[in-house]
N, CA, C and O of each residue as an XYZ file, in Angstrom:
456
protein
N       0.773     -1.273     -0.199
C       0.173     -0.026      0.281
C       0.909      1.505      0.200
O       1.575      1.642      1.225
N       0.963      2.133     -0.260
C       1.109      3.363     -0.804
C       1.050      4.424      0.122
O       0.087      5.131     -0.178
N       1.812      4.978      1.394
C       2.148      6.035      2.392
C       2.463      6.839      1.879
O       3.575      6.840      1.350
N       1.305      8.286      1.775
C       1.616      9.220      1.998
C       1.264      9.980      3.394
O       0.432      9.814      4.286
N       2.320     10.898      3.130
C       2.732     12.354      4.789
C       1.963     13.279      4.021
O       1.913     13.176      2.796
N       1.338     14.206      4.667
C       0.709     15.007      4.692
C       1.041     16.250      6.066
O       0.502     16.456      7.153
N       2.067     16.808      5.413
C       1.937     17.402      6.567
C       0.765     19.133      7.006
O       0.007     19.607      6.160
N       0.896     19.622      8.152
C      -0.328     19.977      8.584
C      -1.814     19.879      8.590
O      -2.668     20.765      8.552
N      -1.908     18.640      8.643
C      -3.298     17.780      8.349
C      -3.841     17.019      9.262
O      -4.378     15.913      9.327
N      -3.468     18.205     10.202
C      -4.643     17.772     11.421
C      -5.919     18.643     11.553
O      -6.895     18.453     12.280
N      -5.649     19.745     10.585
C      -7.615     19.866     10.213
C      -6.527     20.654      8.820
O      -5.339     20.621      8.498
N      -7.930     21.382      8.279
C      -8.243     22.520      7.206
C      -8.428     21.963      5.979
O      -9.272     21.102      5.734
N      -7.476     22.545      5.015
C      -6.711     21.183      3.807
C      -6.154     20.279      4.091
O      -6.852     19.303      3.818
N      -5.178     19.979      4.538
C      -5.038     19.335      5.100
C      -4.937     18.333      5.350
O      -4.078     17.542      4.961
N      -5.916     18.142      6.151
C      -6.778     16.962      6.589
C      -7.786     16.404      5.349
O      -8.127     15.239      5.145
N      -8.250     17.944      4.382
C      -9.137     17.340      3.219
C      -8.058     16.470      2.330
O      -8.153     15.531      1.539
N      -7.243     17.073      2.735
C      -5.816     16.563      1.483
C      -5.857     15.161      1.812
O      -5.855     14.280      0.952
N      -5.905     14.888      3.402
C      -5.466     13.456      3.725
C      -6.678     12.373      3.388
O      -6.583     11.325      2.749
N      -7.656     12.860      3.914
C      -9.197     12.188      3.459
C      -9.432     11.842      2.408
O     -10.092     10.808      2.309
N      -8.763     12.940      0.479
C      -9.530     12.270     -0.109
C      -8.388     11.599     -0.750
O      -8.815     11.026     -1.753
N      -6.828     11.378     -0.577
C      -6.160     10.700     -0.448
C      -6.223      9.186      0.370
O      -5.879      8.190     -0.266
N      -6.530      9.088      1.342
C      -6.573      8.063      1.444
C      -8.630      7.260      1.513
O      -8.927      6.291      2.211
N      -9.713      8.082      0.544
C     -10.566      7.272      0.726
C     -10.458      6.635     -1.266
O     -10.545      5.533     -1.807
N     -10.193      8.330     -1.851
C     -10.326      7.965     -3.380
C      -9.096      7.714     -3.987
O      -9.163      7.874     -5.205
N      -8.059      7.396     -3.602
C      -6.349      6.795     -3.703
C      -6.225      5.630     -3.025
O      -5.566      4.781     -3.626
N      -6.794      5.210     -1.596
C      -6.621      3.796     -1.127
C      -4.834      4.130     -0.639
O      -3.908      3.329     -0.507
N      -4.855      5.013     -0.534
C      -3.601      5.440      0.591
C      -3.944      5.279      1.943
O      -4.977      5.486      2.581
N      -2.806      4.854      2.229
C      -2.568      4.764      3.885
C      -2.263      6.325      4.319
O      -1.245      6.582      3.676
N      -2.522      7.197      4.878
C      -2.118      8.486      5.002
C      -1.613      8.782      6.406
O      -2.280      8.438      7.381
N      -0.701      9.276      6.503
C       0.039     10.040      8.108
C       0.045     10.967      8.252
O       0.915     11.605      7.659
N      -0.878     11.672      9.103
C      -0.963     12.783      9.365
C       0.192     13.577     10.410
O       0.673     13.162     11.464
N       0.462     15.037      9.590
C       0.925     15.502     10.785
C       0.486     17.033     11.419
O      -0.573     17.618     11.192
N       1.576     17.491     12.249
C       1.093     18.525     12.936
C       2.000     18.668     14.425
O       2.761     17.804     14.861
N       1.724     19.877     15.006
C       2.543     20.061     16.287
C       1.707     19.707     17.476
O       2.044     19.586     18.653
N       0.230     19.531     16.751
C      -0.893     19.254     18.503
C      -0.892     17.446     18.321
O      -1.255     16.830     17.319
N      -0.449     16.955     19.418
C      -0.502     15.449     19.415
C      -1.945     15.215     19.655
O      -2.544     14.329     19.044
N      -2.547     16.013     20.560
C      -3.800     15.201     20.699
C      -5.238     15.843     19.519
O      -6.338     15.293     19.566
N      -5.077     16.539     18.949
C      -5.301     17.086     17.790
C      -4.986     15.975     16.494
O      -5.668     15.374     15.664
N      -3.784     16.068     16.786
C      -3.184     14.346     15.380
C      -3.802     13.414     15.794
O      -4.246     12.760     14.850
N      -4.074     12.993     16.789
C      -5.139     11.765     17.533
C      -6.866     11.570     17.028
O      -7.430     10.585     16.551
N      -7.411     12.989     17.371
C      -8.791     12.757     16.859
C      -9.041     13.243     15.276
O     -10.045     13.097     14.578
N      -7.875     13.818     14.994
C      -7.728     13.480     13.592
C      -7.671     12.154     12.557
O      -8.192     11.869     11.479
N      -6.692     11.469     13.547
C      -6.627      9.997     13.068
C      -7.617      9.775     12.701
O      -8.051      9.771     11.549
N      -8.528      9.369     14.523
C      -9.751      8.962     14.272
C     -10.865      9.308     14.224
O     -11.827      8.990     14.923
N     -10.738     10.245     13.058
C     -11.454     10.987     12.071
C     -11.525     10.013     10.825
O     -12.546      9.493     10.376
N     -10.718      9.926     10.536
C     -10.153      9.257      9.027
C     -10.319      7.413      9.440
O     -10.782      6.575      8.666
N      -9.940      7.214     10.471
C     -10.112      5.577     10.641
C     -11.680      4.528     10.606
O     -11.990      3.381     10.286
N     -12.543      6.139     11.315
C     -13.646      5.994     11.247
C     -14.409      6.407     10.010
O     -15.600      6.710      9.940
N     -13.497      6.363      9.035
C     -14.458      6.407      7.380
C     -13.583      5.384      7.044
O     -13.498      5.320      5.818
N     -12.697      4.315      7.767
C     -12.135      3.759      6.913
C     -10.623      3.496      6.385
O     -10.065      2.622      5.721
N     -10.396      4.233      6.773
C      -9.241      4.970      6.141
C      -8.130      4.820      6.771
O      -7.722      5.713      7.514
N      -7.505      3.763      6.602
C      -5.306      3.521      7.970
C      -4.632      4.965      7.641
O      -4.005      5.490      6.720
N      -5.032      5.235      8.681
C      -4.074      6.624      9.121
C      -3.160      6.230     10.128
O      -3.273      5.193     10.782
N      -2.375      6.951     10.231
C      -1.515      7.200     11.259
C      -1.437      8.767     11.809
O      -2.294      9.636     11.648
N       0.373      8.926     12.800
C      -0.341     10.215     12.784
C       1.657     10.502     13.205
O       2.485      9.670     13.576
N       1.769     11.538     13.018
C       3.570     12.219     13.815
C       3.372     13.187     13.714
O       2.765     13.918     12.931
N       4.210     13.301     15.031
C       4.260     15.408     15.507
C       5.245     15.637     14.515
O       6.122     14.875     14.105
N       4.957     16.857     14.173
C       5.921     17.414     13.094
C       5.816     18.905     13.444
O       4.774     19.441     13.823
N       6.946     19.496     13.289
C       7.083     21.446     13.272
C       7.812     21.349     12.017
O       9.041     21.294     11.971
N       7.225     21.334     11.232
C       8.397     21.795      9.857
C       9.520     23.119      9.708
O      10.423     23.409      8.923
N       9.072     23.570     10.607
C      10.124     24.951     11.265
C      11.314     24.380     11.851
O      12.271     25.122     12.076
N      11.377     22.929     12.173
C      12.116     22.413     13.367
C      12.909     21.737     12.707
O      12.300     21.035     11.900
N      14.526     21.555     12.648
C      15.255     20.679     12.315
C      15.409     18.818     12.918
O      15.550     17.782     12.269
N      15.300     19.072     14.428
C      15.339     18.097     15.302
C      13.872     17.627     15.388
O      13.825     16.596     16.061
N      12.859     17.949     15.021
C      11.220     17.832     15.030
C      11.745     16.781     13.720
O      12.089     15.613     13.898
N      11.715     17.645     12.075
C      11.570     16.915     10.974
C      12.308     15.769     10.950
O      11.666     14.876     10.397
N      13.523     15.372     11.363
C      14.558     13.934     11.904
C      14.091     12.696     12.700
O      14.459     11.524     12.609
N      13.149     13.300     13.533
C      12.194     12.804     14.447
C      10.502     12.473     13.771
O       9.715     11.810     14.446
N      10.258     12.811     12.925
C       8.963     12.739     12.137
C       9.940     11.449     10.935
O       9.715     10.289     11.280
N      10.444     11.511     10.281
C      11.643     10.687      9.350
C      11.935      9.353      9.789
O      11.836      8.356      9.074
N      12.422      9.374     11.403
C      12.422      8.184     11.809
C      11.354      7.684     12.091
O      10.974      6.699     11.457
N      10.416      8.345     13.340
C       9.578      7.754     13.170
C       8.025      6.855     11.912
O       7.209      5.993     12.239
N       8.120      7.223     11.194
C       7.317      6.842      9.600
C       8.320      6.080      8.836
O       7.969      5.623      7.748
N       9.786      5.835      9.349
C      10.397      4.634      8.940
C      10.514      3.696      9.643
O      10.680      2.579      9.152
N      10.458      3.899     11.002
C      10.304      2.965     12.214
C       8.744      1.699     11.627
O       8.805      0.544     11.203
N       7.372      2.732     11.907
C       6.104      2.503     11.431
C       5.529      1.587      9.751
O       4.857      0.641      9.339
N       6.200      2.469      9.412
C       5.972      2.507      7.627
C       7.465      1.175      6.876
O       7.535     -0.029      6.631
N       8.242      2.211      6.804
C       9.235      1.223      6.434
C       9.551      2.026      4.934
O      10.332      1.575      4.097
N       8.563      3.666      4.732
C       8.738      4.036      3.498
C       7.717      4.658      3.505
O       6.562      4.468      3.887
N       8.544      5.815      2.802
C       7.419      6.828      2.663
C       6.674      7.027      0.668
O       6.678      8.258      0.693
N       6.340      6.818     -0.228
C       6.238      7.141     -0.712
C       5.323      9.057     -1.613
O       5.667      9.737     -2.580
N       4.314      9.170     -0.744
C       3.945     10.445     -1.255
C       4.284     11.337     -0.121
O       4.408     11.200      1.096
N       4.395     12.367     -1.034
C       4.679     14.430      0.317
C       4.007     14.832      0.262
O       3.740     14.741     -0.936
N       2.835     15.704      0.965
C       2.042     16.661      0.787
C       2.743     17.896      1.337
O       2.051     18.360      2.243
N       3.912     18.645      1.128
C       3.724     19.870      1.702
C       2.669     21.083      1.833
O       2.695     22.104      1.146
N       1.792     20.796      2.783
C       1.077     21.347      2.820
C       1.211     22.218      4.111
O       0.945     23.372      3.775
N       1.496     22.166      5.382
C       2.037     22.986      6.395
C       2.554     24.360      6.308
O       2.997     24.758      5.230
N       2.537     25.272      7.552
C       2.634     26.795      6.818
C       2.608     27.280      7.742
O       2.433     26.755      8.842
N       2.833     28.765      7.414
C       2.549     29.817      9.737
C       2.128     30.925      8.472
O       2.426     31.132      7.296
N       1.290     31.449      9.470
C       1.228     32.820      9.097
C       1.623     33.643     10.277
O       0.718     33.548     11.106
N       2.365     34.235     10.611
C       2.850     34.809     11.864
C       1.548     35.866     11.856
O       0.576     35.482     12.507
N       1.470     36.786     11.374
C       0.247     37.727     11.257
C      -1.143     37.822     11.086
O      -1.974     38.712     10.904
N      -1.110     36.567     11.211
C      -2.743     36.457     11.226
C      -2.980     37.175     12.438
O      -2.089     37.252     13.283
N      -4.431     37.866     12.652
C      -5.156     38.847     13.420
C      -4.286     40.191     13.281
O      -4.439     41.092     14.105
N      -3.716     40.265     12.622
C      -2.228     41.317     12.855
C      -3.057     42.661     12.077
O      -4.204     42.304     11.805
N      -2.759     44.218     11.617
C      -2.646     44.637     10.940
C      -2.035     44.759      9.641
O      -2.107     45.704      8.855
N      -1.196     43.257      9.489
C      -0.304     42.468      8.450
C      -0.671     41.464      7.996
O       0.090     40.835      7.261
N      -2.305     40.859      8.366
C      -2.772     40.059      7.545
C      -3.375     39.700      6.554
O      -4.222     38.826      6.370
N      -2.623     40.832      5.551
C      -3.173     40.798      4.505
C      -1.317     40.460      3.598
O      -0.255     41.058      3.772
N      -1.633     39.358      2.738
C      -0.284     39.502      1.916
C       0.569     40.625      1.453
O       1.770     40.879      1.549
N      -1.075     41.568      0.594
C      -0.577     42.140     -0.243
C      -0.065     43.625      0.917
O       0.102     44.725      0.388
N       0.066     43.517      1.927
C       0.579     44.348      2.763
C       1.299     43.702      3.502
O       1.821     44.541      4.236
N       1.710     42.576      3.809
C       2.751     42.200      5.086
C       4.472     42.492      4.584
O       5.070     42.344      3.518
N       4.816     42.912      5.773
C       6.566     43.267      5.633
C       7.150     42.021      5.552
O       7.012     41.048      6.293
N       8.042     42.220      4.230
C       9.335     41.149      3.273
C       9.844     40.116      4.451
O      10.294     39.012      4.143
N       9.734     40.593      5.960
C      10.479     39.813      7.015
C       9.655     38.863      7.387
O      10.087     37.863      7.961
N       8.380     39.027      7.124
C       6.954     38.405      7.750
C       6.475     37.467      6.889
O       6.104     36.392      7.361
N       6.382     37.750      5.215
C       6.389     36.941      4.231
C       7.393     35.909      4.211
O       7.070     34.735      4.029
N       8.652     36.283      4.393
C       9.822     35.296      4.530
C       9.440     34.243      5.121
O       9.280     33.037      4.931
N       9.312     35.236      6.089
C       9.509     33.343      7.209
C       8.447     32.805      6.827
O       8.494     31.591      7.020
N       7.162     33.268      6.207
C       5.646     32.509      5.928
C       6.259     31.656      4.665
O       5.597     30.654      4.397
N       7.519     31.908      3.773
C       7.439     31.059      3.200
C       8.287     30.177      3.015
O       8.279     29.510      1.980
N       9.064     30.023      3.853
C      10.828     29.010      4.457
C      10.159     27.806      5.302
O      10.759     26.800      5.681
N       8.356     28.207      5.592
C       7.981     26.839      6.502
C       7.664     25.853      5.265
O       7.331     24.687      5.474
């Protein structure tokens, strides 16, 4: 079975992508995000739909977290076939810089680099 990791998939667009990969493509889906309790809730939601799903805690802005996630996936699944880089940050959310049309270059770069 094909193993797919979707970053930032404990909710929103990432969760929707993971759901479609599991339902429509029959992939084993590995959810990832920074909140382990939310990840487990999301994993259970996928499992309830008959989707084979796992979860790994992952902060894409942290090299040590990335390395740990790689080790966990390798241990649990032996391989990774598909990677969907969905995770990102919006450090200016809820501020006057919340529009990407007016955000300062430093904030924009921080967002893109995740």
